C-alpha positions in Angstrom: 21.6 52.6 -70.3 21.6 51.2 -73.9 22.1 53.8 -76.6 19.5 54.3 -79.3 21.9 52.8 -81.8 22.0 49.5 -79.8 18.2 49.2 -79.8 16.9 47.1 -82.8 13.2 48.0 -83.4 11.1 45.5 -85.4 9.8 47.3 -88.5 6.4 45.6 -88.6 5.4 45.7 -84.9 7.4 48.7 -83.7 8.6 46.6 -80.7 12.2 46.7 -79.5 13.6 43.2 -79.8 15.8 41.8 -77.0 19.3 41.0 -78.0 19.7 37.7 -80.1 16.0 37.4 -81.0 15.0 37.4 -84.7 11.4 37.7 -85.9 10.2 36.1 -89.2 6.6 37.4 -89.8 4.3 35.1 -91.9 1.8 37.8 -92.9 1.2 41.5 -92.5 -1.3 41.0 -89.5 -0.8 37.5 -88.4 1.8 34.9 -87.4 5.5 35.4 -86.3 8.2 32.8 -85.9 10.5 33.7 -83.0 14.1 32.7 -83.6 17.2 32.8 -81.4 15.5 31.9 -78.1 16.2 28.9 -76.1 13.1 28.1 -74.0 14.8 25.4 -71.9 16.2 28.4 -69.9 13.9 30.6 -67.8 12.9 33.8 -69.4 14.2 37.1 -68.2 11.7 39.8 -67.4 12.7 41.7 -70.6 12.0 38.7 -72.8 8.9 37.6 -71.1 7.3 41.0 -71.3 8.4 41.3 -75.0 6.8 37.9 -75.9 3.5 38.9 -74.3 3.4 42.2 -76.2 4.3 40.4 -79.4 1.6 37.9 -78.8 -1.1 40.5 -78.5 0.1 42.3 -81.7 0.8 39.2 -83.9 -1.9 36.9 -82.5 0.0 33.6 -83.0 3.7 33.0 -82.3 5.7 29.9 -83.6 8.9 28.4 -82.1 10.9 25.4 -83.6 13.3 23.0 -81.9 12.3 23.6 -78.3 12.9 20.3 -76.5 11.4 21.6 -73.2 9.9 19.5 -70.3 6.2 19.6 -69.4 7.0 21.6 -66.5 8.9 24.1 -68.5 6.0 24.4 -70.9 3.7 25.2 -67.9 6.2 27.8 -66.6 6.3 29.4 -70.1 2.5 29.5 -70.3 2.3 31.4 -67.0 3.9 34.4 -68.6 0.7 34.9 -70.5 -1.8 34.4 -67.7 -3.4 32.0 -65.3 -3.6 28.3 -66.5 -6.5 25.8 -66.7 -6.0 22.6 -64.7 -7.2 19.3 -65.9 -8.5 16.3 -63.9 -6.3 13.2 -64.2 -7.4 11.1 -67.1 -5.1 8.6 -69.1 -6.8 9.6 -72.3 -5.7 13.2 -72.2 -3.1 13.7 -69.4 0.4 12.6 -68.7 0.9 10.2 -65.8 2.8 12.1 -63.2 2.7 15.2 -65.4 1.6 18.8 -64.3 -2.1 19.1 -63.8 -2.1 22.2 -66.3 -1.0 20.0 -69.3 -3.5 18.4 -71.6 -2.6 15.8 -74.3 -4.4 15.2 -77.7 -3.5 11.9 -79.2 -4.7 11.4 -82.8 -4.3 8.7 -85.5 -4.9 5.0 -85.5 -8.1 4.1 -83.6 -8.5 7.6 -82.1 -11.1 9.3 -84.2 -11.2 12.6 -82.4 -10.8 15.5 -84.9 -10.7 19.3 -84.8 -11.0 19.9 -88.6 -13.3 22.9 -88.5 -12.4 26.5 -88.0 -13.1 27.5 -84.4 -12.0 29.3 -81.3 -11.9 27.3 -78.1 -14.9 27.4 -75.8 -16.4 30.7 -77.3 -19.3 30.5 -74.8 -17.0 31.4 -71.9 -16.9 34.9 -70.3 -14.1 35.8 -69.5 -13.0 34.1 -72.6 -10.2 31.6 -73.0 -7.2 33.9 -73.6 -5.0 31.5 -75.5 -3.2 28.2 -75.9 0.4 27.2 -75.8 0.7 24.0 -77.8 3.7 21.7 -78.5 3.8 18.8 -81.0 5.6 15.8 -79.4 4.9 13.3 -82.3 4.6 14.7 -85.8 3.1 12.9 -88.8 5.6 12.4 -91.6 3.1 13.9 -93.9 0.3 16.4 -93.1 -1.0 17.6 -89.7 -0.5 21.3 -90.3 -2.6 23.9 -88.4 -4.2 27.0 -90.0 -4.9 30.3 -88.1 -7.2 33.0 -89.2 -7.1 36.7 -88.1 -10.6 37.5 -87.1 -9.9 41.3 -86.9 -8.8 41.2 -90.5 -11.9 39.2 -91.4 -14.1 41.9 -89.8 -12.2 44.7 -91.5 -12.5 43.1 -94.8 -16.3 43.1 -94.8 -18.1 45.9 -96.9 -19.2 48.9 -95.1 -22.8 48.0 -96.0 -22.4 44.6 -94.3 -20.8 46.1 -91.2 -23.7 48.4 -90.8 -26.1 45.5 -91.2 -24.5 43.3 -88.5 -24.0 46.1 -85.9 -25.8 45.2 -82.7 -26.7 41.6 -83.8 -26.0 38.8 -81.3 -25.3 35.1 -81.9 -25.7 32.0 -79.7 -22.8 29.6 -79.1 -23.1 26.1 -77.8 -20.8 23.1 -77.3 -23.0 20.4 -78.9 -22.7 21.9 -82.4 -19.1 20.7 -82.8 -19.7 17.2 -81.5 -22.8 16.7 -83.5 -21.5 17.8 -86.9 -17.7 17.6 -86.6 -16.1 15.7 -83.8 -18.5 12.7 -83.5 -15.8 10.6 -81.7 -16.5 12.3 -78.4 -18.9 10.2 -76.2 -22.3 11.5 -75.5 -21.5 11.7 -71.8 -18.7 14.1 -72.3 -21.0 16.4 -74.5 -23.7 16.3 -71.7 -21.1 17.2 -69.0 -19.7 20.1 -71.2 -23.3 21.4 -71.8 -24.0 21.3 -68.1 -20.8 23.1 -67.3 -21.0 25.6 -70.2 -24.6 26.3 -71.0 -25.4 28.1 -74.3 -24.6 31.8 -74.3 -25.0 34.7 -76.8 -22.5 37.4 -77.7 -22.2 40.2 -80.1 -21.5 39.1 -83.7 -18.8 41.9 -83.7 -16.8 41.6 -80.4 -14.1 43.8 -79.0 -10.9 42.2 -77.8 -10.7 42.7 -74.0 -7.1 43.8 -74.1 -6.4 45.4 -77.5 -9.9 46.7 -78.2 -9.7 45.5 -81.7 -13.1 44.7 -83.4 -13.3 41.0 -84.5 -15.9 38.8 -86.3 -17.2 36.4 -83.7 -19.1 33.6 -85.3 -17.9 30.1 -86.3 -19.7 27.0 -87.7 -18.2 24.8 -85.1 -19.9 26.4 -82.2 -22.5 29.1 -83.4 -26.0 27.8 -83.6 -27.9 30.9 -84.8 -28.0 34.6 -85.2 -30.6 35.9 -82.8 -33.5 38.2 -83.7 -33.5 37.1 -87.4 -35.9 34.8 -89.1 -34.3 31.3 -89.1 -33.6 31.1 -92.9 -32.3 34.7 -93.1 -30.1 34.1 -90.1 -28.7 30.9 -91.4 -27.7 32.5 -94.6 -26.0 35.4 -92.9 -24.3 33.1 -90.4 -22.8 31.1 -93.3 -21.7 34.1 -95.1 -19.9 35.5 -92.0 -18.5 32.2 -90.9 -17.1 31.5 -94.4 -14.8 34.6 -94.1 -12.3 32.3 -92.5 -11.8 30.6 -95.9 -10.1 33.6 -97.4 -6.4 33.0 -97.7 -5.6 36.7 -97.1 -6.7 36.3 -93.5 -4.8 33.0 -92.9 -1.5 31.7 -92.1 -0.4 28.0 -92.0 2.0 26.3 -89.6 3.9 23.2 -90.5 5.0 21.5 -87.3 8.2 19.7 -86.6 9.0 17.6 -83.5 9.1 20.0 -80.5 7.7 22.9 -82.4 5.4 25.2 -80.4 2.6 27.6 -81.3 1.0 30.3 -79.0 -2.2 31.8 -80.2 -4.6 34.4 -78.9 -7.9 32.5 -78.7 -9.8 35.9 -78.6 -8.3 37.1 -81.8 -7.9 34.0 -84.1 -9.8 30.9 -85.1 -7.7 27.7 -85.9 -8.1 24.5 -87.9 -6.1 21.3 -87.3 -5.8 19.7 -90.7 -6.8 16.0 -90.5 -4.9 14.8 -93.6 -2.6 12.4 -92.0 -4.8 9.3 -91.8 -3.5 6.6 -89.4 -0.2 8.4 -88.7 0.3 9.2 -85.0 0.1 12.9 -83.9 0.5 14.0 -80.2 0.0 17.5 -79.1 0.6 18.9 -75.6 -1.1 22.1 -74.6 -1.6 24.5 -71.8 -4.7 26.7 -71.8 -4.4 30.3 -70.7 -7.4 31.7 -69.0 -8.6 35.2 -69.6 -9.0 37.5 -66.7 -10.8 40.2 -68.5 -14.4 39.8 -69.6 -15.7 40.7 -72.9 -16.5 44.4 -73.0 -20.0 45.5 -72.1 -21.4 48.0 -74.5 
């Protein structure tokens, strides 16, 4: 049994770090780069359990110089939950690759964009738990991703405003993001997604299913309206709340390199993929971690 002197406890999270792992925290509440870990090798139970606990505490983890295979990326993602599968499609899957891996190719003639703060598929219940993404092709300039701590965004509201939004609900729908932001998607795709994921409403203030943290749950990319309010009043409130993501105090920014990875908790953060690289090519591979716990019922 290891002595207490051999155990190195991380000051910010209180977690005991496995031997050889170093943590570089980006902000007090959000974002940690994990160093000293070779993800081409299978994780031990100790390291896998540690990473999952760290993920829930820090909300987004970063790794550099991890030249892993698609199969290894899928195996890593399974430490955090069940994974989504994707139908074969040359536009967004790899020929012969694992069915859990999705590919986003951007630049040149591909006009798909994700340059709006959002959580993925916020109308799902159970929610999408997270994403494990790797950049295989990195623009020489630009292409960073921003992440926002939505728990910090809620805590930063005035007590008066917290009382005012308590109990309010908002509607989320897929066609908002395609109509106003990502217009490159074909209409047929939007119609399929609307049929698969009809609009749903959730509390403006959600509770994380695993950590029980209160989070602000509105976003201009997917939220259509705040219910039970007059339209004009509701729009002003929605804009005020959604714009909390703009505050630098709640953000961290990740500069990708080739074979960099990011793992984020989709229930706790919103993200924004900067489209500032023009025609340069950017290729991202991701696995989607499905949530097994529904949003809490009050």
